[in-house]
C-alpha positions in Angstrom: -58.5 -37.4 -126.1 -58.4 -36.3 -129.7 -60.6 -33.4 -129.1 -58.4 -32.2 -126.3 -55.3 -32.4 -128.6 -57.2 -30.4 -131.3 -58.1 -27.8 -128.6 -54.5 -27.5 -127.4 -53.3 -27.2 -131.0 -55.8 -24.4 -131.9 -54.9 -22.4 -128.8 -51.2 -22.9 -129.3 -51.4 -21.8 -132.9 -53.4 -18.7 -131.9 -50.8 -17.8 -129.4 -47.4 -19.5 -130.1 -45.4 -17.6 -127.5 -44.8 -18.9 -124.1 -48.0 -18.4 -122.1 -46.6 -19.0 -118.6 -46.0 -16.5 -115.7 -42.2 -17.0 -116.2 -41.8 -16.1 -119.9 -39.2 -13.5 -119.0 -37.1 -12.3 -122.0 -37.5 -15.6 -123.9 -38.4 -14.8 -127.5 -41.0 -16.7 -129.5 -38.1 -18.1 -131.6 -36.6 -19.7 -128.4 -39.7 -21.7 -127.7 -39.5 -25.4 -128.6 -41.7 -26.5 -131.5 -43.9 -29.1 -130.0 -46.9 -28.2 -127.8 -45.9 -30.5 -124.9 -42.3 -29.4 -124.8 -43.2 -25.7 -125.1 -45.6 -25.9 -122.2 -43.0 -27.4 -120.0 -40.4 -24.9 -121.1 -42.7 -22.0 -120.0 -42.4 -22.9 -116.3 -39.7 -25.4 -115.9 -36.8 -23.0 -117.1 -37.3 -20.3 -114.5 -38.8 -22.3 -111.5 -36.6 -25.3 -111.7 -39.5 -27.6 -111.5 -39.4 -31.4 -112.3 -41.0 -32.5 -115.6 -44.1 -33.8 -113.8 -44.5 -30.5 -111.8 -44.0 -28.4 -115.0 -46.5 -30.5 -116.9 -49.1 -30.0 -114.1 -48.5 -26.2 -113.6 -48.0 -25.2 -117.3 -50.9 -26.9 -119.1 -54.3 -26.1 -120.4 -57.3 -26.5 -118.1 -59.4 -28.8 -120.4 -62.6 -27.9 -118.4 -62.4 -24.0 -118.6 -60.2 -23.9 -121.8 -57.9 -21.4 -119.9 -54.2 -21.5 -119.5 -52.6 -22.0 -116.1 -50.2 -19.1 -115.8 -51.0 -15.5 -116.9 -49.0 -14.0 -119.6 -49.2 -10.2 -119.5 -48.8 -9.8 -123.2 -52.2 -11.5 -123.7 -55.2 -9.1 -124.3 -57.7 -8.5 -121.5 -61.1 -10.0 -121.5 -64.3 -7.9 -121.3 -64.8 -7.1 -117.6 -67.2 -4.9 -115.8 -65.1 -4.8 -112.7 -62.8 -1.8 -112.0 -59.5 -1.4 -110.3 -59.1 1.9 -108.5 -55.8 2.9 -107.3 -54.4 5.7 -105.0 -51.1 6.8 -106.7 -48.1 7.4 -104.5 -45.5 9.7 -106.0 -42.8 7.6 -104.4 -43.2 5.1 -107.3 -42.8 5.4 -111.0 -46.2 5.5 -112.7 -44.8 3.3 -115.6 -44.8 0.4 -113.2 -48.6 0.3 -113.5 -48.4 -0.4 -117.2 -47.7 -3.9 -118.4 -45.7 -5.1 -121.4 -48.5 -4.7 -124.0 -49.3 -1.1 -122.9 -52.3 -2.1 -120.8 -52.8 -0.2 -117.5 -53.3 -2.2 -114.3 -55.6 0.4 -112.8 -58.7 1.6 -114.4 -59.0 4.8 -112.3 -56.2 6.6 -110.5 -56.7 8.8 -107.6 -54.2 11.7 -107.3 -53.8 13.8 -104.1 -52.4 16.9 -105.6 -54.4 19.8 -104.1 -54.6 21.4 -100.7 -57.6 23.5 -99.3 -57.0 27.2 -98.6 -59.2 28.2 -95.7 -59.0 31.8 -96.5 -60.2 31.6 -100.1 -62.2 28.4 -99.6 -60.6 27.1 -102.8 -58.3 24.2 -103.7 -54.7 25.0 -104.7 -52.1 22.8 -106.5 -49.2 21.6 -104.3 -46.4 23.3 -106.1 -43.7 20.9 -104.9 -45.1 17.9 -106.8 -46.3 19.9 -109.9 -43.8 18.2 -112.2 -44.7 14.8 -111.0 -48.4 15.6 -111.5 -47.9 16.5 -115.2 -45.8 13.3 -115.7 -48.4 11.1 -114.1 -51.3 12.6 -115.9 -49.4 12.2 -119.2 -48.7 8.5 -118.7 -52.1 7.7 -117.5 -53.9 9.5 -120.4 -51.8 7.8 -122.9 -52.7 4.3 -121.8 -56.4 5.0 -121.1 -56.4 5.3 -117.3 -59.0 7.7 -115.9 -57.5 10.1 -113.3 -59.6 11.7 -110.5 -58.7 14.5 -108.1 -59.0 13.7 -104.5 -61.0 16.3 -102.6 -60.7 15.9 -98.9 -58.8 13.8 -96.2 -59.2 12.8 -92.7 -56.7 15.5 -91.5 -55.2 18.8 -92.7 -53.1 17.2 -95.5 -55.7 18.0 -98.2 -58.9 19.2 -96.5 -60.2 18.4 -93.1 -63.7 16.9 -92.7 -64.7 19.9 -90.6 -64.0 22.2 -93.4 -66.4 20.2 -95.5 -68.9 20.6 -92.8 -68.3 24.4 -92.6 -68.9 24.8 -96.3 -71.9 22.5 -96.5 -73.8 24.5 -94.0 -73.4 27.8 -95.9 -74.8 28.0 -99.4 -72.7 30.9 -100.4 -69.5 29.1 -99.4 -70.7 26.0 -101.0 -71.1 27.8 -104.4 -67.6 29.3 -104.1 -66.1 25.9 -103.5 -68.0 24.1 -106.1 -67.1 26.7 -108.8 -63.3 26.4 -107.7 -63.3 22.6 -107.9 -65.0 22.6 -111.3 -62.4 25.0 -112.7 -59.6 23.0 -111.1 -60.7 19.9 -112.7 -61.1 21.6 -116.1 -57.8 23.5 -115.9 -55.7 20.3 -115.1 -57.8 17.9 -117.3 -59.0 15.5 -114.6 -61.5 13.0 -115.5 -63.4 13.6 -112.2 -63.1 13.8 -108.4 -62.9 11.5 -105.4 -64.9 13.1 -102.5 -63.2 12.1 -99.2 -65.4 13.9 -96.7 -65.2 10.8 -94.6 -68.5 11.5 -93.0 -69.9 10.3 -90.7 -67.1 8.1 -89.6 -63.3 8.7 -89.7 -60.3 8.1 -87.4 -59.7 9.6 -84.0 -63.0 11.5 -84.0 -61.7 13.9 -86.7 -65.2 14.3 -88.2 -67.8 16.8 -87.0 -70.9 14.9 -86.3 -73.4 17.8 -86.1 -74.4 17.7 -89.7 -77.7 16.2 -90.8 -78.3 13.9 -93.9 -80.1 16.6 -95.8 -77.2 18.9 -95.6 -74.9 16.1 -96.8 -77.1 15.3 -99.7 -77.4 18.9 -100.8 -73.7 19.5 -100.7 -72.7 16.3 -102.6 -75.3 17.1 -105.3 -74.1 20.6 -105.6 -70.5 19.4 -106.0 -71.3 16.5 -108.3 -73.9 18.1 -110.7 -71.7 20.5 -112.8 -69.0 17.8 -113.1 -71.3 15.1 -114.2 -72.9 17.5 -116.9 -69.4 17.4 -118.4 -69.1 13.7 -118.3 -66.8 13.6 -115.3 -66.5 10.5 -112.8 -67.6 11.0 -109.2 -66.1 8.7 -106.6 -67.2 8.8 -102.9 -64.7 7.7 -100.4 -66.3 5.6 -97.5 -64.1 5.0 -94.5 -64.6 1.6 -93.0 -62.6 2.0 -89.8 -65.4 2.8 -87.3 -68.1 0.7 -88.8 -70.3 1.2 -85.8 -70.4 5.0 -86.5 -71.2 4.4 -90.2 -74.0 1.9 -89.2 -75.4 4.5 -86.7 -75.9 6.9 -89.5 -78.5 4.7 -91.2 -79.4 5.2 -94.8 -78.0 8.3 -96.3 -76.5 6.6 -99.3 -79.9 6.2 -101.1 -80.1 10.0 -101.3 -76.9 10.3 -103.2 -76.6 7.0 -105.1 -77.5 8.6 -108.4 -74.8 11.2 -108.1 -72.0 8.8 -107.4 -70.4 6.5 -109.9 -68.5 4.5 -107.4 -68.5 4.2 -103.6 -64.9 3.5 -102.6 -65.0 1.6 -99.3 -61.7 1.7 -97.6 -62.2 -1.6 -95.7 -59.6 -2.0 -92.9 -60.3 -2.1 -89.2 -57.7 0.2 -87.9 -55.9 -0.2 -84.7 -53.4 2.2 -83.1 -51.8 3.3 -80.0 -55.0 5.0 -79.0 -56.8 1.7 -79.5 -54.2 -1.1 -78.8 -56.0 -4.2 -79.9 -54.7 -6.5 -82.7 -57.1 -6.7 -85.7 -57.2 -7.7 -89.3 -56.6 -5.5 -92.3 -59.4 -7.3 -94.2 -61.2 -10.0 -92.4 -63.3 -11.6 -95.1 -66.0 -12.9 -92.8 -66.4 -9.6 -90.9 -66.4 -7.6 -94.2 -69.1 -9.8 -95.6 -71.2 -9.5 -92.4 -70.6 -5.6 -92.4 -71.6 -5.1 -96.0 -74.6 -7.4 -95.5 -75.7 -5.4 -92.5 -75.0 -2.1 -94.3 -77.2 -3.0 -97.3 -80.2 -3.9 -95.0 -80.2 -0.2 -94.0 -80.2 1.1 -97.6 -83.5 1.4 -99.4 -81.7 1.3 -102.8 -79.4 -1.4 -101.8 -79.2 -3.0 -105.3 -78.1 0.3 -106.9 -75.6 0.9 -104.1 -74.1 -2.6 -104.2 -73.4 -2.4 -108.0 -71.3 0.7 -107.4 -69.3 -0.4 -104.4 -65.5 -0.8 -104.8 -63.8 -2.4 -101.8 -60.2 -1.7 -101.0 -57.9 -4.6 -100.5 -54.7 -3.0 -99.1 -51.3 -4.7 -99.5 -50.0 -3.3 -96.2 -50.4 -5.4 -93.0 -49.9 -4.6 -89.4 -47.2 -6.0 -87.0 -47.7 -5.9 -83.3 -45.6 -6.5 -80.3 -47.3 -8.9 -77.9 -47.0 -9.2 -74.0 -46.3 -12.9 -73.9 -47.1 -16.4 -74.7 -50.5 -16.2 -73.0 -51.8 -13.8 -75.7 -51.0 -15.6 -79.0 -54.2 -14.8 -80.7 -55.9 -12.2 -82.8 -57.9 -9.6 -80.8 -55.5 -9.4 -77.9 -54.1 -6.2 -76.5 -50.6 -5.3 -77.9 -47.9 -3.2 -76.4 -48.5 0.5 -77.3 -45.7 2.6 -78.8 -43.6 -0.3 -79.6 -40.9 -0.1 -82.4 -42.3 -3.5 -83.6 -45.7 -2.0 -84.2 -46.0 -0.8 -87.8 -47.6 -1.4 -91.1 -45.5 -3.9 -93.1 -45.1 -3.8 -96.9 -45.0 -6.9 -98.9 -41.2 -7.5 -99.1 -41.1 -7.3 -95.3 -43.8 -9.7 -94.6 -42.9 -12.3 -97.3 -39.4 -12.4 -95.8 -40.6 -12.8 -92.3 -43.0 -15.6 -93.2 -39.8 -17.6 -94.1 -38.6 -17.4 -90.5 -39.1 -20.9 -88.9 -39.6 -19.3 -85.5 -43.1 -18.0 -86.7 -46.1 -20.2 -86.8 -48.1 -19.5 -89.9 -52.0 -19.7 -89.5 -53.8 -19.6 -92.7 -57.5 -19.1 -93.2 -58.8 -17.4 -96.4 -62.2 -16.9 -94.8 -60.8 -14.6 -92.0 -57.1 -13.7 -92.5 -53.7 -15.3 -92.5 -51.3 -14.4 -89.7 -47.9 -15.3 -88.5 -47.1 -15.5 -84.8 -44.3 -16.2 -82.2 -43.9 -15.4 -78.5 -43.7 -11.6 -78.8 -44.9 -10.7 -82.3 -47.9 -11.2 -84.6 -48.2 -9.9 -88.1 -50.9 -10.2 -90.8 -50.3 -11.2 -94.4 -51.9 -12.5 -97.6 -51.0 -15.5 -99.8 -52.5 -16.1 -103.2 -55.3 -18.2 -101.8 -56.6 -15.6 -99.3 -56.2 -12.7 -101.8 -58.0 -14.5 -104.5 -60.9 -15.3 -102.0 -61.1 -11.5 -101.2 -61.2 -10.6 -105.0 -63.9 -13.3 -105.6 -66.0 -11.9 -102.9 -65.8 -8.4 -104.3 -66.8 -9.8 -107.7 -69.8 -11.4 -106.2 -70.8 -8.2 -104.2 -69.6 -5.0 -106.0 -68.0 -3.2 -108.8 -64.4 -3.9 -108.2 -61.3 -3.6 -106.1 -59.5 -0.5 -104.7 -55.9 -0.2 -103.5 -55.2 2.6 -101.0 -51.5 2.1 -101.2 -49.3 0.9 -104.1 -45.8 1.4 -102.7 -46.6 -1.3 -100.0 -46.8 -3.8 -102.8 -43.6 -5.5 -103.8 -42.5 -2.6 -106.2 -39.1 -3.9 -106.9 -39.8 -7.6 -107.0 -37.8 -8.5 -103.9 -40.1 -11.5 -103.1 -39.2 -13.3 -106.2 -42.8 -13.0 -107.8 -41.9 -10.1 -110.2 -42.8 -6.4 -109.7 -46.1 -5.6 -107.9 -47.4 -9.2 -107.9 -50.3 -8.2 -105.5 -51.8 -5.8 -107.9 -51.1 -8.1 -110.9 -52.8 -11.0 -109.2 -55.9 -8.8 -108.7 -55.6 -7.7 -112.3 -55.4 -11.2 -113.5 -58.3 -12.4 -111.4 -60.6 -9.6 -112.6 -59.4 -9.0 -116.2 -57.7 -12.0 -117.6 -58.9 -15.3 -118.8 -56.3 -17.3 -117.1 -55.4 -19.1 -113.8 -52.5 -17.4 -112.0 -49.7 -19.8 -110.9 -49.2 -19.6 -107.1 -46.2 -17.6 -106.2 -46.7 -15.9 -102.9 
């Protein structure tokens, strides 16, 4: 008991401010003097907990030596894991920087360029130029690396068929590569994210008549001049049609040395063209898929240590046909107004509705269901399980959307709690207090 008290005293002296999640605007001067009362004060004041509850939730874990509750002003621990975020200009980039100036994302992907079919070059989207400058300035200041997204599954940036057209022509490849290199240098990007989305992408948007040798040659041509100048190369893998990806076999081994991170966008997409309810991230299916994928790769060890798996905070809602189909995998009603991708404030509010039955399983996915509707959601347990899986398997976590997190704190867990929980799990030596 004496050793525990000494440990608590030393930790408290090292960090005398409130170390709970609910520190809020309380100053260090406002914290009570004794260790016991201070720890209770951290949580009880803002969560209205009883004394026993406060003592349990706001206390040191004597086994790990960590504090229950993550205070964002504490420094990060050394971590090999990366958080890669697609940035949406609908949000303020300063939201991604916490109180002590630490960035929540290690690498930011910006979609700022569009492909010109006539010149075979990338051009800046003039309508977002001012926002680009602002985002780059903030990101650079706090140490975030920023990559340029090159490609998309449609015409919004660069269609996969345009990649294929360029890859099959050495002269066009040379023109494009030179243009990308100059674009990155001109706007001071830290690298690129290649989103060819070959060989699998939604709605059969990808051209399949391209061989592995052509893919390898094109990726090497694009990556080499950038890597010579110390730039980061990400490769965006699209996990929607996993069967198509699996059918391609091992083409990753040929490019693994050119790529710093393979960004695996892991959600099993459904839509009105394929009206079957499915999970955004079924942990069991993802584990099986990645296991099967690595059996096809000769350099599986090198590949696995570079894989970043996306954990998207946007979840589908479907209209069902009736009571007889209250389960995952059933056919839903196409083109219904009820069918949409929910953001966090929407599903955290719906989850409070007593007419929904909540079914929780961290190994697969949580969902809520009633007679005519089913939607998918995460709680802290299921999200932590996903992040722990990524830590066992790969190099980090990606977020394909940020605006679908609780940007304004409407759920009562603070701003962007989804991303902060990922950050705390990967980067902080603490135990997050359950909130959502």
